[in-house]
N, C-alpha and C positions, 0 to 999 in steps of 0.2 A: 533504565526506564525513565523517560522524560515526563515531567509534569508541568512544563511550561507550554504556552500555546505553540502549536506547530508553526513552522516557518511560513511566512507569507508567500503567496504565489509570486513568481518572478515576472512581473509585468513592466512594460516600458513606461511607467509612470512613477512619480515620487510617492513613496509610502508616507502618508500623513499621520496615520495612527493605526495601531494594532490592538484590538481588544480581545476579550476572551473568545468571542465568536466571529467577529468581523474584522476585515482589513479595510481601511479607508485610504483611497488614493486621490491625489490631486490631478485633476484633468486640466484645469486652467483657473483663472482668478474667479470664475463664476460657478464652476461645477466640481463635484466630487464623484468618485465611483466607489460604491459600497459593495464589498464582496463577502457574502455570508458563507462561512465554512460549515462543515459537519461536526465541528468540535462541540463538546458539551461540558458544562461545569456543574458541579453539585457541591454544596457546603463550601463554596468559594474556592474549589480546586478544579482545575481543568484536567479532565480525565484523558487517558491515552486512547481509549476506544472511540472512534468517530461514530456518529449515528447516521447511517445512510439516509439520504434525502432530506435531512434536517435543514440544511442551508437553503435548499430550493423551496421547502415549505415556508420558511420564514420570509424569504424574498417574495414569492408569488402570492402568499396570503396577504402580506403588507400591501403589495400592488393592488390586489382586489379591494382592500379597505380604502386605500388612498383614492381609488376611483369612486367607490361607494360614498365616501365622505366629501367629495369635491364640492358639493353644494353647501356644505356646512362649514368647512374650514379650508383655507389654503394650506398647501403642504410643500415640502421640498421635492416631491416626486416629479420626475420627468419621464422616465421609461424604465421598465425591467425587461424589455424585449431585446435579445442579444443582437438581432439584425439592426435595429435602430441604434443601439449603442455603438456598434462597429461603424455604422454610417457616420455617427458623430465623432468617433475617435478611431480612425482607420488603423492606428498603430496596434490596436487590440485584435485585429483580424486573426493573427496566428494563434491567439489564445481563446478564440471564440468557443471552441468545444468545451474547454474547462470552465469557462465563465458562464455558459448558457444556463439560464434558470436561477442562478444564484447571485446575479449582479444587478445593481440599480444605479442609474445615472440620476443625480440629484443636484438641486441648487445649493450653493454654499450659504450658510447662515452663521450667526453668532449664537452658539448654544446657550440656553438658559441653565444655570447651575442648580436646578432642582428637578427631581422626578415628580411628575404630577400624577399622584395615585388617587384613584377613585375606588372606594370599597362599597360594594353592594351587599356583602355578606361578611361575617366575622370569621376570618380564616388566617392562617399563616402567622406572621409576626404580630398582626393585630390581635388575633385570638390569644397568643401567648402573653402579650402585655395585659390584655383584659383579664385573663385568668389570674394573673398575679395582683394587679392593681385596680381593676375595674376602670381603666383609662385607656386612651389611645393617644400616643404622643403627649402624655401627661394631662390630657383633657378628659374629664369625667364622662363616662357613658352610663346609660341606664342600667340598673341592677337587673339580674335575672336572665341575661343573655346567655345563650349556649354556643358551643362551637358550631359554626356554619349558620348561625341565626341570620336572618335578613336584617339589613340596616335600612330603614325607611325614614326619611329619604337617604339615598346613598351619601356617604361621607367623602369629602375631599380631604385627603391626608398626604400632604407633600413629604418628600424625603430629600435629604442631601445626597448628591451624587458621590459615590465612593470609587476611586480608581482601583482600590483593592479592598477586600473585606466587604462587610455589609453596608448597604445604604442605611441611613439613620432616619427614622420617622421624626418629624419636627412639627410643632404647632403651626397652624396657618399664620398666626401673628408673626412668627419668626421669618416666614417667607415674605410677608408684607413689609417688614422692616428692611429686609435685604434688597428687595426688588422695587419697593415703592408700592403704595396701595393700588394705583391704577393698573399696573402690569400684573400684579399678583391676583387682583380680582378678575382681570380678563382671562388669565390662565385657568383660574378655578372654574369660571363659568364655561369656558370652552371645553375643559376636561369633562365636566359633568354632562355637557351636551353630546360630546363624542361617545362617552360611555352609554348614555341613554340610547343613542342611535344603534350602537353595537349590540346592546342588550336586547333591543326590540327585534333586530334581525335574528340574533341567536335563538331567541325564544321560538321563532317560526320553524326552526330546524331541531328543536328539542334540546337546546343547550342553555345552560345558565352561565353568564359571565360573572363570576363571584367578585372579581376585582381586576383592575388593569392599571398599568402605568403608562403614561404618555410623556414624550419629550417634545420640547418646543425650542425653536431658534428664532432669532430676530432677523428679519430681512433688512435691507439697507435703509429702509425708511423707518426701521424700529418697530415694525409690526410683528406680532407673534405668528409663526406658522408651525404646523405639525411636522416633526422630523423623526428620523431613526426608523424603528419598526412600529407597527400599530396593530393591536388586537390579535397577536400571535400567541402560540403556546409558551413562548419564552417571556412575553410581557403581560400575559393575562392568565387567569385561572378559569378554565372551562370545565364545567361539570355537566354530566347528563341530567336532564330534568327528571327523567324516569328514575324513581328510587331515591330522589333527594329527601333527606330527613335531617333536621337540625339535631344537635347533640352528639355529633360524631364528625370525623373527617369524611370527605366525599371523594370518590374516584375522580381522577382528572385526566384530561387529554394533554399530557405534557411529559416531563421527564420523571414522573412519579416512580416508574419501575426502577430507575437508577437510584433515586433517593432512598426508596424502600430497601433495595439490596444493600446499599452502603450502610444504612442505619443498622441492618441486621448484622453485617460484618463487624460493625463497631460494638454492638451489644454482645456478640459472641467472642469479642476480644481478638479478632483477627485483623483489626485495623485500629490505629490509634487516633484517627480523626485528622491526621496531618498528611500533607503531600509527601510522597506520592500515594495516591489511592491504589488499591489492588486492581488487577486486571478485571475488566467487566466481562462476565460470561456472555457468550453469543446469544443465549436465550433472552437475557435482559436487554441487550442491544436490539434484538429483533422486536421485542415487545414495545420498546420505546419508539422505534421507527413506526410501528403500527399505530401508536397513539397520535403521532404527528400527522401521518397520512390521513387518518380518520378525521381529525380536526379540520384539515384542509377540505376533505370531501364533503363533510357536513356543512361547513360554512359557505363554500363556494358552489356546491351542487354538482361538482364533477371531480374526477380523479386528477391528481397532480400530473401535469404534462411530463412525459418522459418516464413515468412509472417510479418504482422504488429503487 
């Protein structure tokens, strides 16, 4: 059983980088091709079982948001339409069927070495730290907050990017020292504005965006632009507004079924928490696919093209 990322697609382009979920290919000096797989990771381990439709959800939902946010922020997005991609890169024509729906042509940038996280609710690693220390990245938060409590106003909470293992929450001052105050302040303000726009849209369809991470790159003029994925189930925590109640964890439209199942396996002593993880049952895979598809349907207002 393999627990490394699956082999990258054999494309007639140089492979620039392979991540847990995506392969990035060099098109030319100006552009890259992002290909999102159906791989899934949990507890920093890439699992053997793919989640059908996951890569297409991440790609097409990001495309939806890049278009929605175009008036707010520039981005690296060019197109996620396979016909347009093949027109720009004819060598990909023989691979069009396998790339359809999961590929994005983007502008090249110089990535900023911080995750720009906005937290509107106290959840995940932020809740774990608060429960221990009453802090977030070492900075004091008010007393009396509960798990899933709203944070008003939302907090900008940057993190260092980790090539393996967990990203690490850091104080904003650390980001300002590393990047300079002008760039750090610009990224903070832009992240808060993107989160606010996403949160406003999500509220109209009965969803809460508890938190979200954004990535930015610098264009050739040194200006920050939005890159990677945006406001997807892999980069954000989506909760149903109906039934929301602070003081407990909330159901979410993401890989929660996989995380819950793995946690139960570990509690029962059937898994030691290290790679390789045990095979994921088909019912857990199906439940996770359903979460991704439902997030896409709610946020965009229509079903994922091509079905599940």
